[in-house]
Each structure stands twice: as structure tokens, then as C-alpha cells.
N, C-alpha and C positions, 0 to 999 in steps of 0.2 A: 611533609607537604612542601618544605622549602624547595626541593628539587622539582616537585610536580607542578607547582604553580606557574613558573615561566613556560614550561612545556605546554600546559593546558591553555594558557593565554595565547601562545603562538599559533595554536591550532584553530582558534575561533575566528569566524568571520560573521559580523552582524551588520546587515544592510537592509535598506528599504528601496522599493521601486517607486519612482515618481513619474507621472505622465498626465497629459490631458485625457479626458474621457474618450473612450473608443480608440485609443492608440494601441490597445492590445495588452494592457498590463496584466489582467487576470489570466489571459492565455499564456503569456510568457511565464508567469508564476507557476502555472500548472506544468509547463514543460521543464522548468528547472526541477520541480519535484519528481517528474518522470525520469529525468536523467540522473537525479540524485538517488533513485531507487526507492523513494518514499511512497510512490504510487505506481501501479502497473499499467493503468490506462488513464489518459488525461481526458477530463471532461471539457466540453466546449460550452462557452457561455452563449454563443450566437447560433451555431449550426443546429437547425431543427432536427436533422437526422441523427445527431449525436445523442446517445442514450444516457449520458451522465451529465450532472451539473459539476461546475468547478469545485474542487476540494476546498479552496479558500473561501468560497461563498457558502457559509454554513447556515445563515439565517433564511427562513422561508421567504421573506420579502425579497431577498437578494435573488433567490432562485426564480421567483415569479417575474421579477422585473429585468433580470439579466444584467444587474449592476452590482457593484460592491459598495455597501453603505456603512461598513464597519471594519475596523482594522482586525486582522487576525495574525497569529504567530505560527510560523511554519518552520520546523526544525528537522534537519536530516544530516546524516554523515555523507561525505563525498571525498574519496581519495585522500583519506587521512585528515580532512578538515571537519570541524563541527560547525555546521552552517545554521545561522539564525536569520531567517528571512522574515522581515516584518512587512506583511502585506497591508496596504493602505487603501482607503476608499478612492475610487477613480472619479466619482462625481464631485464637481467643484463645491456643491452645497455642503460637503462633509470635509472641507479642507482643514478645519480646526483639528479633527482627529488625526489627519495626516501630519500637521505641524507637530503635534504632541509625540507622534510615533517617531518622527525624525530626531527628536531629542534623545531617543534610545539607540540610534543607529550610528555606526562608525564610518559608513560610506553610503552612497546612493547610486542607483542605476537610473539614468534618465532615459526614458523610452520615447522615441521619436517616430511618428508616422512618416514613412518615406514620401508620401504624396503631400502631406500637409505641413511638414516641417515643425518649427517651433510655434506652439499654440499658447493661448493666454494662460491657462492653468499651469502649463510647464514653466512659464516665466515666473509665476508667483512662487512655485515650489523651489525653483532654482535659486531664487533670492534667499529663501529660508536656509537652503543648504549652504549658500555662500556666507550667510550670517553665522552659521554654526561652524564654518571652516572645515567641512568634511569633503573628502575627495569625491568627484563625480565621474561616473563612467557612462558612456552613451551607447545605447543599442538602437540602431535604425531598423525599424520593423516593417513588415508588409512588403518585402522585396518581391514577393510572389505576385504583386500587383504592379501596374505601371505607376511610377512616381517620379520624383525630381532627381536630377543628376546628383550623384554623391558629392562631387566637388561643390555644387551649389548649396547642398545641405551643410557642408563644412563651413562655407563662407557665412551662411546664415547664423550658425552658432556663434561665430565671432562678432558679427554685426549686431545681432539682437541680444545675445547673452554676455558678450564680452569675454569669451573663453576660446582659446585655440584648441583645435582638435588634431589628434594623431591617430589615423586609421591603423588599428592593429591588424585588421584584415580588409580585404577589398572584394566587393561583389562581382561575380561573373554573370553578366546578364541581368535582366529585370523582367518582371511580369511572367508570362508563360515561358520566357527564355532564361529565367533565373536558374542557373545550374548549380551554383555553390559559391564558396569563398576561397580567397587566396590568403594564406598566412604570411605576412611580410617578414616575420622573424625567422621562421623555419624554411621559407620559400616553398611551401607545400600547398598544392591545390587540393581542396576538399570538395568532392563532387557528391551530390546527394541524389537518392532515388525516391520519388514520390510513390506512395503505395495506396493512395486513394482512401485512407481511413480517417480523414479529418485530423491527422497528426496524433491519433490516440496512443501510438506506440513509437519507439525509437525508429528512425529511418536508417536505411542502408546507406553506408558511406564508403567512398573509395578515396584514398589519399595518395597523391603522386607528386614527386618533386618536379618543380617547373622545368628543370634542366634534364629530366629523365627522358629517354627515348620513348617511354610509354605514355608521355603526356598527350600525344595525339590520339591515344585510344580513349581518352575521356573528354578532350576538348577538340573542337574543329580548328583548322588553321586560322580562320577568321577570329574565333574567340580567343585563341592564344595570342595572336598579333595585337588585338585590342587590349588585352590584359597587360601585355608587356609595355605597350605605349603608356598606359595609364599609370603603371607602377613606376616607370622611369620618370614621369612627370611628378609623381609624389616624392620620389627620392631626391629630385633636384630642387623642387620648390617648396617642399613641406618642412614642418618643424622637426627638430631633433627630439627624440624621446628621452626624457629623464624622469626617474621616479620622484625626484624632488619637486619638479613642476607639477606632477600629478598630486602629490601630497599637499601642496600649497594652493591647489585650485587654479593654477595658471593653465593647465593642460588637461583635456579630457581624452582618455583612451576611447577610441570609437570602433564599434563593431557593427556588422551588417548581417541581416538574416530575416527569416520569417518564422515567427513563433507558431503560426497556424500549421505550417507544414513541417516544423522542426528543423528546417534548414538553417545551419549556423548556430544552433542553440548550444550544442556540446562544445564547439571551439570557444564560444563566448564564455561558458561556465568555467572551462579549464583556465583560460587566461585571467578571467576576473578574480578567481580565488587565489591565483598566484600573485596578482598585483594589489588586491585590496588590502587595506591595513588590518592588522590584528587590533584587538581592543586597546583604546587609548585612554589617557588620563581624563578626568572630569573635574571641572572647577568647583571648589567649595568656598565657603566664606573665609576659610583659612588657607587657601591656595589649592593647587592641583592635587588630586588624589590619583596615584599611579595604580594601574591594575595589579601590579606585583606587590602592593602593600600587603603584609601578612594578615591584617584584620579585615573581616568581611564588611562590605558596605554596598548599598544599592539604593535605588529609588523607584517609586511607583510611577508609571507613566500612563497607565490605562486601568480602568475598572470595567468589568463586563458582568452583567447580571443575566441569569437565566440561559446560559449556554446549554445547560441541561434542564429543559423546562419541567421535567418530572420531579426534580429535586429543588427547584427554585434557589439555585446556588448563586454566590457572588465570587468572582475571581479577581484578585488584584494582580496585574501583570507587573513584574519587577525586573528591572535590568540590573544584573550583578555588575558592580563597578570594580571591586577589589576583593582579594582574599578568596576564601572558599565558603560557600554556603553548605550547611549540612542540615538534614531533615530535623525539624523540631528545635532548632537552636534558638537561643534568646538573643534579642537585638534591641538596641535603644531606639525608640520611636520619637524622632525629634519634635514633631508637632504636639504629641500628647505628653512628652516629657517623662516617659516611663519605659521600662523594659517590657517587651511583649514576646510571645512565643510565635515563631514563624512555622506554622503547621501545614500539613497536607500539601507539600509541593508537587507540582505537575509540570511536565513539558507537553508541547502541543503540536498537533498537525491539524490546524483550524480548530474544529470543535472536538476532535478526538484527543484524549489526554492519556498520558502515561505517568504513573507515580515514579518519582525519582528519589535518590538518597542524597545526592549532592549536586552542586552546580558551580561553575567557574566564571571569572570575568568575561563579559561578552554574552553570556547566556541570558535568555529571557525565560523566567519561570512564572508559573501561576501559583499564587498563595490563596488558600481558603480565606475568605474575608467575612468575618461576622459583623462587619459594619464599622471597623476601626481604621480603615485605610481611605485615603483620598489621593487623587492625582497630584503628584509632586512631593509626596511624603518621602522623607529620607529615613533609612534604616541602617544602623551601624552597630558593629560588635564592640561593646565595652567603652564607648565614648559618644559624646554628643556632636554630631556632624550635620552640616546642612549643605546639600548640593544646590546649585543654581536652580531656580524654580522652573517647572514646566509651565509654559505660558497659558493663561486663561484669557482668551481674546474677547474683545468687545462684540456683542451681537449686533446684527443689523436688521433683524425682523422680530416683531414682538406681538404677543397675543395674550388675552386673558383666557384662562382655562376654567371651564365649569363642567360639573358632572351632570350627565343627562338623567341619571338615577340617583336621587339623594341618599338612598340606602347603600349605594356603592361608593360613597364619597371617600371613606377611609382607604379603599383599594386604590382610588385615583390618587390620593395623596401619597400613598406608599410608592406607587409607580412613578410619580413625578419626582419624589425624593431620590429613589434609586437611579433613575435615568439621569438625574442631575449629577449624582455622584460619579456616574460613568463618564460624564462630559458630553452626553448626547444633546442635552439642552442645559440652559442655565435658568434657575428658578429665582424670581425676585418677589418680595413681599411688598405690598403697598403699605405705607407707613401707618402703624397702629392697627392693621387689619389681620396680622398673622397670615395663616394659610387660607383665609377667606378670599376667594377670587384671586389666586396667585397669577403672576405674569410670567410667561416663559419667553426667553430670548434665544434666538438661534442665529448662526452665521449664514446659513443657506435655507431658503424657503422649503426645500424638499424635506428638511428635518422635521417640519410640522407633520408631514404625512407619516414619517417613520414613528414619531411620537404617538400619534393617534393609533397607528397599527399596533405598536408594542403595548401601550396601555390597555388596549382592548383585548389582545390575544394573550398577553402574559400576566395581566392583573385583573382581567374580567370586568373592566370599567369602561363604559362608553362615555366619551367626552365631546364637548363642542368648544370651538375656539373662536373668539372674536378678535380679529386683527386690530392692532393699534397703529396710529399714524406716525410712529416714531421711527427714525432711521439710524440714530446714534445712541450709544450708551457710554457714559464716562464715570469712572470712579473718582470721587471728590476727596482730595486731601488738603487740609489747611485748617487754620484756627477759626473759631466762631462761625462755622457753617450752620445755618438754620434752615432746614427744609421748608418750614411754614412760610417764611418770607421769600424763599427762592422760587417757589412754584407759582406765584401769583400771575405771571404773565400768560400762562395757558399753553404755551408752545413747548413746555417741558414738564416733566413729572419726576419727583424724587422717590426712589424705592430703596430697598435694602437687599443685599445679597445674602448668601447662606451664612456668612460670618458676621452679619449685622453691619457690614460696611455700607455707607451711603453711595448710591449711584444716581445720576440724573439721566433720564431719557429725553433726548432732544428730537424735535420734529424734523429738522433739516440742518444743512450746513450753516445757514444764517443764524439760527437759534444758538448753535454751539459757539460760533464766532462772537456773537453778541455777549454771551455769558463770560467768555474768556476775557473780552475787553473790559467788561463792567466789573469783574472780580479778579483783578491781577493777584490778589493775595491767595487765591485758591489754585490748585493744580487739578486739571481734568485729564485723567489717565485712561488710555485705551486698553490697557491690560491690568488685571487685578493686582494690587500690591500685596506682597506677603505680609502676614500679621507681624512677623519679626521686624520687617522693615518699618512698619508703622510704629511699633514700640520703640525702635531706635530713634525715630524722628520726633517722638512724643505726640504724634497725631492721634 
């Protein structure tokens, strides 16, 4: 294994795609799978005439609404690389799932709508990538429609996000006149042919060097003249490309294309896999853990129940950080403080799974979960290790959940518990009431709709939700905290999370600020503290 490990690490590429809703993220994901050979026909999320749904949208609700509301893992080989694509929800109401998924990625592809530029959700997710220090690659999408000038988009990336852009290729035309892209490194023009099939299959492509006499057989004199002028302007006034600037987040390699028509997708994939980093080290309480460390280590960043409704299964998605995972191996479970067997490993293409025998750093695998895993759990071979926690964010919307049928209450409670462990919602108990009238908290209001849909369709329990007038939740850390005396003002309520830790729900900004000023001895945290952190501080 000593010689295999560095080779397998070098082959891996693990990345996520971030974007604002409707920028075309699911479509681009499908086309990467198409060019990677993982699927033979790409499904369209929007086009009514297309006969297939997107592979990455495996939940029925996603197919009905044409949106992605859950992360999925898509794995495929491409030109000697083992690619792990972490597909994330596009809708901003599910951004917490996206944040968690980014914790398992080594790089990110930022998808930009050519007409709309940098949008609000893109800004939020870009900040998360910046906080994690991962390289960011930019794909400007929808060049088959009229949009903003490429130079204007480059300037917006710098002005709004504070990152310089280096175009790896340059678009030839736009809208109905979008012909292809020019590769700046090889000086080759790639011209594509539309086939009128909604981009379901790979497009015909012709590649000609810009100085070749044949160039005028694929471009008109006007197109060639415009292209040369724009390239000269880039060469003179643009940034110098260095891998170091990309690795440190100072520079984003920029690509242009149309995911819908497949124009520019293959050139992007080729360049991206060449430039994107192999698996990197991860921070632990004892320092960084290198992927080439001989002992296995990994962490759980996602739980998904009922991917196979007929078997009511639960899958824990684990990112392998170091060493080699082998089927059925024993590993130390840091939160439980004991050795556990990591059984029934799978790799995924959305809901489709394949049994595997081993996995390497950078791989994301699914483990059969009998209920012993949580998001953020660390698993390690032969030692007690703790990776930096996967964040659990403060909800912004709250509701009391009740069963419409008292005879189905147990099914409702089971559904709430399992969806809470997935991270779909957070469940809070009112002090002294246990699971009677539990409170659910979500980051985005659409999560209530998904909760109701899944509890009814996956657990057979019809529920009703009464919205509560709170907008902030804060975990409380500090000595002598007494919920009974803290709640009397009426604009806040103390509850407990799944670990029994106290939270306070606040009605508005003023209520939170008033509590912070009145109780300087207490800390009000917007992300859940780890139990080990609390033990260390004596709280």
C-alpha cells in the first residue's frame, strides 16, 4: 500500500459546484457526467420536451418541482482521474446542506449566469469557500443567450467578490451567434455544432489552431478579427497565471460555455481536472492530517435516510481523509468513544449505488448506518482523532409540529428524529416536555415544505405546523444559566437541542442584543458548540 497510496491520492479530484438558483448548476452537473461517461443521455430539469429527469435529482419532490433540495454524490472516472462531484442544493433555503458539503470538498466550481453575473447566493457560498481556503474555478454559463460582456463579468468578480479572474478560454460570439471558445494556452479554437436535442448527447466539435490557414473555414473574417483584438487586450492588460495564486484563492481560472447546449463543457472539464488540487490535509485537534498518512481516517458530513424507500435504509456519507479504507474494517468512533465496524460501503451516482471493496483519500463513500453516526463524526484507524467540526448553523424559522392523527404519533417522531440526524431540520424540545409538541428549526422556509412532504411520504404521518414568531436561535454557554428566570420577558424562549444543550429563541434583533447586554457573563453562539469543547471549558 505504501506505493499505491500516493498514486491514488494524486488521481483524485473532489469538488462541489456552487451557484445562485437557476444559474444552471444541475444542468452543468449532468453534462459533466455525460462527458465523464457516467450517463449516456443527459436529462434536462427545465425543458418540457426532454424525456428524462436530471440524474442528480433523485428525490420525487425534486423531479416534481425542478429544483435540487438535497446534496447527492456523483462519482465517475475520466482520463485517468477518479472524480468525486458533490452536487449541492441550488435553492438558498437549503444553503446549510451546501455549507456542510463544502466541508468535504477540495475545490469549488462557481457557476455564473452570463446575463445576471454575481448573485446573492453566489456571494454567500463564495465566502464559505474563502473561509475554508479552497481554490475556486469560475464557469460562466448560458453563453447561448444574450448576456453581459465577458470583460464586464471579470470586473464584477473583482469588485464584488474581491478575486481576480484569469480567462483560460474566451467565448466566440454570444446568444444565437455563440460559436465556440478559444483556448488561450494552446491557441486552439474549438467550434461546436448544435444538434437540436437539448444537449442530451455530446456535441460535434472541430478544433483549429488560430494561426492555421484552415481557421477561416470555421470562423468568418469578422469573428476572427474580433477574437484577435480581444485576446490581445487580455494578453496586455490581464493578470499573469500562476498555480500558486489559484491555490491561495487570489486568482480564479475562468471558463465560458453553455451547459444546456454542451458548448465548452469538455474543454472546461479537461482543464479543471488538470488544475484542481488533489486531496489536501485536514485540520484536527492535534494538527493537520495528511492524505498520505498510512492510517485510515475520515469524517461524516451527511446522513441520508430512505434513498431506497423500499428498504427504509440510512446512509452516512463519509469523506476519506487519509490512508486506505477497506470493507468491514474496524475504526475508532470519536464521539461514542469505541471501536465500530464500517460495513456495507457503497459508491454513488446519485441514488444508484455500487458495492466497493476499498476507498482512498478524497473519495466519498456511503456507509450503512444503523443509527450510530451523526454529521461531523470522526472515524479513525487505531487512534482517537477529532477533525474540525462540520458546522451546525443557527436556524431562522421555527414551528411547533403536531400529528394530525394521534395513532401515527410514533411514526411522526421517528421521521422527525431521522430527518434531524440528516440535518434537514433541527429538532428542539421545550424544557420539561420531551417530545411533546417538539419545535423544528430551519435555515430556509422551503425546508418546512420538504419536511411535511417527507414525513408524509416516507413515514406515513400527516403533520401540521404552527409557525412561531422567533427569528434567531443562540446556543448559551456560561455559568449559572437558569432557563426559568431567563424566559420571563416573553420575547424569547429557552429550548434544548438533541444533546440537551440549552438554546434561546429570540423574537428579533433587539431581543438578542438586549440579552447580550444584560448577561455579559454568557456567550450566545450562532453555531452549535462541540460537546468536547464544552467539556474542555467546564461548561
